C-alpha positions in Angstrom: -11.8 -29.5 -24.4 -11.0 -27.5 -21.5 -13.4 -26.1 -19.9 -13.8 -22.7 -21.4 -15.4 -25.4 -24.3 -17.5 -26.6 -22.0 -18.8 -23.5 -21.1 -19.7 -21.7 -24.3 -22.2 -25.4 -25.2 -23.8 -24.7 -22.0 -24.3 -21.4 -22.9 -25.6 -22.0 -26.4 -27.0 -24.8 -25.7 -29.0 -22.9 -23.0 -29.9 -20.2 -25.7 -27.3 -17.5 -25.5 -25.7 -16.4 -28.4 -22.4 -16.7 -29.8 -22.1 -12.6 -29.8 -23.2 -12.4 -25.8 -20.6 -14.7 -24.8 -17.4 -13.0 -27.1 -19.3 -9.3 -25.4 -18.8 -11.4 -21.8 -15.4 -12.6 -22.2 -13.8 -9.7 -23.8 -15.4 -7.6 -20.4 -14.3 -9.7 -18.9 -10.6 -10.2 -20.1 -11.2 -6.0 -19.9 -11.8 -6.6 -15.7 -8.9 -8.0 -15.6 -6.9 -5.8 -17.1 -7.5 -2.9 -15.4 -7.4 -4.6 -11.8 -4.1 -5.7 -13.5 -3.2 -1.9 -14.0 -5.1 -0.8 -11.2 -2.5 -2.9 -9.1 0.8 -2.1 -11.0 -0.2 1.4 -9.8 -0.6 0.9 -6.1 3.1 -0.6 -6.1 4.3 1.8 -7.6 2.5 4.6 -5.8 3.6 2.8 -3.2 7.5 2.7 -3.9 7.7 6.0 -4.8 6.4 7.1 -1.2 7.9 5.2 0.3 10.6 6.9 -1.2 10.2 10.3 -0.5 9.3 9.4 3.4 12.9 7.9 3.4 14.2 11.1 2.5 12.0 12.8 4.2 13.7 11.7 7.3 17.4 10.8 6.2 17.1 15.2 6.0 15.6 16.2 9.0 16.3 13.5 11.5 19.2 14.9 12.4 18.1 18.5 13.2 15.1 17.0 15.0 17.6 14.7 16.8 19.9 17.8 17.7 17.3 20.0 18.6 15.3 17.2 21.1 19.3 16.7 23.0 19.6 20.5 23.5 16.1 20.6 24.9 16.6 17.8 26.9 19.9 19.3 28.6 18.3 22.5 29.8 16.0 20.5 32.8 18.1 18.4 35.7 18.0 15.1 35.8 16.9 13.2 39.4 16.1 10.0 40.2 12.7 9.3 42.5 13.1 6.8 45.4 11.4 3.9 42.8 14.6 4.9 40.3 11.8 6.7 38.4 13.7 9.8 36.2 11.7 13.5 36.7 12.7 16.3 34.7 13.0 19.6 36.7 14.0 22.5 35.4 
């Protein structure tokens, strides 16, 4: 006899009907199914978002890198007495 059977017996002793107990089991099973389904949707959404963001990164990162290098070449870089780089236009 498992814990479910013991719980059934206890509920029947305190006056719950078999129909109420079965309805509660169905409700619990339905809630667990919903939670499992939403976890699956969350997992799929996370993988989809990561894939899209990775694709965008690999498409646009080289262009942004080249643009920033081009912009940095416009400046003269000098070091002050504390070895800190100063950008001068």
